[in-house]
N, C-alpha and C positions, 0 to 999 in steps of 0.2 A: 741792630740797626737803629739809627736815629730816624724816627718816622714822624712826618708832619701830616696831621689829619684835619680836614675841614669838617664841620658838623660834629665836632668831638663831644659836645655837651648834649646832643640830641638823643632821641630814643635809641637808635642803632649805635651811635658813637659811644654812648654810656656802657655798651657791652663790648664794642671793639677795643676801646682803650684798655680795659682790664685784661682782655685776651692777649693783647700785645705785650703788656707789662709782665704778665705771667710767663710769657715765652722768652723774656729777657730783653725785650726791645726798650729803647728810650722813646718816649712819646711827647710830641709838642702839638697842642691842639689850638686851632684858631678859635678865638672867643670874641663875640661881637659886643659883649657887655660885661660889667663887673660880676653879674650873676652867673653868666656862662663861665667866666674865668674861675670863679670860686668852685663851680661844679667840676670843672676839669681838674683843678688842683686837688680837690677832695678825692678824686679817683687815683691820684698819685702821679699825674702827668704835669708837664709844664704848660702854662697858658700863654698864648701869643695874641695880644689884643690887636684887632683889625677887622676890616670888612672884606667880604668876598669881592667887592668892587675895587679894592686896592691891589691892582694887578702887579705893580712893581714889587710890593711886599710879598705877594704870592711867589713870584719868580725867585726872589732872594731866599725865601724859606725853602723852596724846592732845591735850589743850588746848595744850600747848607745841610740838606737832609740826605739820608741814604735811601729813602723811599717815601711815597706819597699815597695816602688813601683819601679820595675825594667823596665825601658823603653829603656835603651841604648843597642846598638848592633854595632858590628864592621862592619859597612857598607863599610868602606874603604877596608877591606879584601874581602868582598863579591864582590864588584864591580871590584876588581882586579883578580877575578876568584878563590880566595882562600876560597871556601865555607867551606871546612873542618876546616880551621883555624878560620873562623868567628864563626862556630858552637861550636868549642871547647872553644873559648874565652867566649862565652855565658854560656856554661855549667860550666866552672870554676868559673865565677863570681857568678852564682846562688848558686853553692855549698858553696862558701865563705860567701855569705849573709846568707844562711841558718845556717851555722855553728855558726853565731853570735846570732841566734834566737832559737837554739835547746831547746826544752822543755818549752819555754816561753809562748806558746799560742798566741804569737803576730802575726799580719798579714804580709804576704809577697805576693804581687801581681806581677805576671810575665806577660809576653807578648808573644802571638803567633799570628797566622793569620788564617782567614777562608780559605785562598787558599789551606791550607794543606788538607781540606776536599775534594776538587776537585782532588788534586794530589793523595790523598789516595784512590780514586775510587768511591766517592759518585756521582752517576749520576741519573738523572730522578726524583729527589726530592730535596727539600731544605735540606741542612745539619743542624743538630741540635747539641745542647750542649752535648748530650749523645753519639755522634759519636766520637770514639777514635781509635787509631792505635797503633800497638806495637812498631814501631820505624820509623825513617826517619828524614830527614833534618828539623830542628826546632821542629819536633814532640818529639825528645828525650828530649829537654829542657822542653817542656810542660809536658811530663810524669814525669820528674824529679821534677818539682814544685808540681804537684799533689801528688807525693809520699812524699813530706815533711810533709804532714798531719800526717804520721805515726811517725814523729819525734817530735810531739808536736808543730808544726808550723801551724797557720791558713792560709794555702796557697791557692791561687786561681790563675786562668789564665784568662786573657782577650784575646780572639781571635779577632783581628782587621780585619775589612773588608779591602780589598786591596786598596780601595779608602777612605781615611780619608781626607775630603775636607773642605776648608774654606779659608778666606783671610789670614790665618796664614800659609797656605801650600805654600812652595817655591820649594820643591824638590821631591814631590810625583809623583805617577803614572800619575795623571791628568796633571800636569805640563809637564811631559815628552811627553804625547800624544799630547798636544797642540803644543809643540815645534816641534814634527814630522810633524804636520799639517802645521805649518808655513813654515818649510823647504821644504816640498813637494808641497805646493800650493793647497792642497786639504785635507779634513778630510776623513779618511778611516775606514772601518770596514771589517772584513773577512767573505767572503761568504754572507749569508743572514743577518749576524749581530744579530742573535737571542740569542747568548750566553749572559748570564747575570752576571753582577757584583754587589755584595752587596756594600753598601756605608754607611758612617756615617759622620756626621758633627763633626769637631774637638771638639767643645764645648760639644756636647752630649757624645762623647767618654770620655772626661775628667770627666764628671759627673759620668759615669759608673766606672771609676777607683776610684773615691771618695767613691762610694757606696760599691765597692768591698773591699776597705781598711777597711771601717767601719763595714760591716756586712756580707760579703760573708762567707758561711760556708767552713770549711777546705776541700780541694780537689775539689772545684767548678770550672767548666769550663763555661765561660761566653762569650756571643756573642755581640760584638759591631757592630751591623748591623741594621741601621734604615731603609734603603731601602733594602728589601729582595733580589731584583735582578733587576737591570736596564739593559735592552737589550743594547748591545754595539752599535747597530745602532742608538739608541736614544742619546747615548753619542756623537757619531760622528756627528749627526745632530745638536746637541747643539753647538758643537765646530764650525761646518761649518757656522751656521747662525751668531755666534758671531764674527767670523773672516771674514765673508762675502766671503767665498770660497766654491767651490763645495764639495759635499759629494759623495764618491765612494765606491763601493765594490771592494776588492782585493782578490786574491786567497791565499790559505795557503802558497804557495811557495814564495809569495811576502812579507809575514808578517815580516820576520826578517829584510829584507832590509828597509822596511818602518818604523817599530816600534823600530828597534834596539834590545836592551836587553829585551824589552817587547813583542817581537814577539809571544812567546808562551802564555804569559799572556793575550794578546789581543784576543786569541781564547778560553780562559778558560770559562767554564760554572760553576758558583759558587754560585747558589742561596743559601741563608743562612737565617734560621729562628732565631729570638731572642726571641721567645715567652717564653721559660723557664726562660731566664734571666730577662725579664720584670716581670714575675710572682714572681720570687725568691727575687728580690731586689727592685721591684717597679720602675724600670728604665723606663722613658717615654721620648723619644726623642722629642724635641720641636723646633729644629732649621731646616732651609730649607733642603730639600732633594737635591740629587746631581744635577738633571737637573735645579731645581729652583736656586741653588747656582751658577751654571754655567751661568745662564741667568742674574744674578746680575752684571756680567761683570768684577769683580775684577781680575779674572784669565787672562783677555785679555788686561789689561792696560799695557802700555809700561813700 
């Protein structure tokens, strides 16, 4: 297939592109800058200069492709507090990509997150691929992609665990938590630290995107979660021993001050099953789990 990828030079894209090339696909990656274009070309793919806001270009690239993987998101807007703007930019881009695939039966793989399961009120059990919600932040985009199936697009959604970890990770949640531990001089968890985070190795997530592109049925929702739920206390303990600093419990009222923008996430209980995804696509994660990956030490190198 000729596959067009947004976010091709990012953390996850830098693993998805090689996975697709190794499987014999041709890859074209959207590049917002010369630096991004050079990174994409270094991976062996073709770079297409443009912005996520160039909707006509997105539609044209989709029409010229055999499949789409959408990884990009306006994190700059999100981090500046413009959540509505980031969400709208994502919806507009997805709509433009689908416009180029209408009635073709070609695949479009979108991206969501398992955190929306916890935010949507799933408590006391692992969230599953069958759990859906009528609306909400990022949920609207997920529902939009699932709905493309009715337009003759083989659309699917990959819900990423909040922790996508590996030596390729430079700006994710784990790096932010480690930075907070360095700054404060101790690794923290909230309360008893029994709240759970699912996790997936970057390379395992990349393999799931390849499988989704190649064979996910229209409207499928897939879970990129290899670790179903790692207690946050264990994450803090791994950070503490690797930085050789104390590990402490803090109260909910201290979380925002310690973790910054991750204050609420650090208290989130988000156990997530990927059993249906594994059965549907034959996805079988083979890379280290979160704690083993932390103990490899690459996150703590200067």
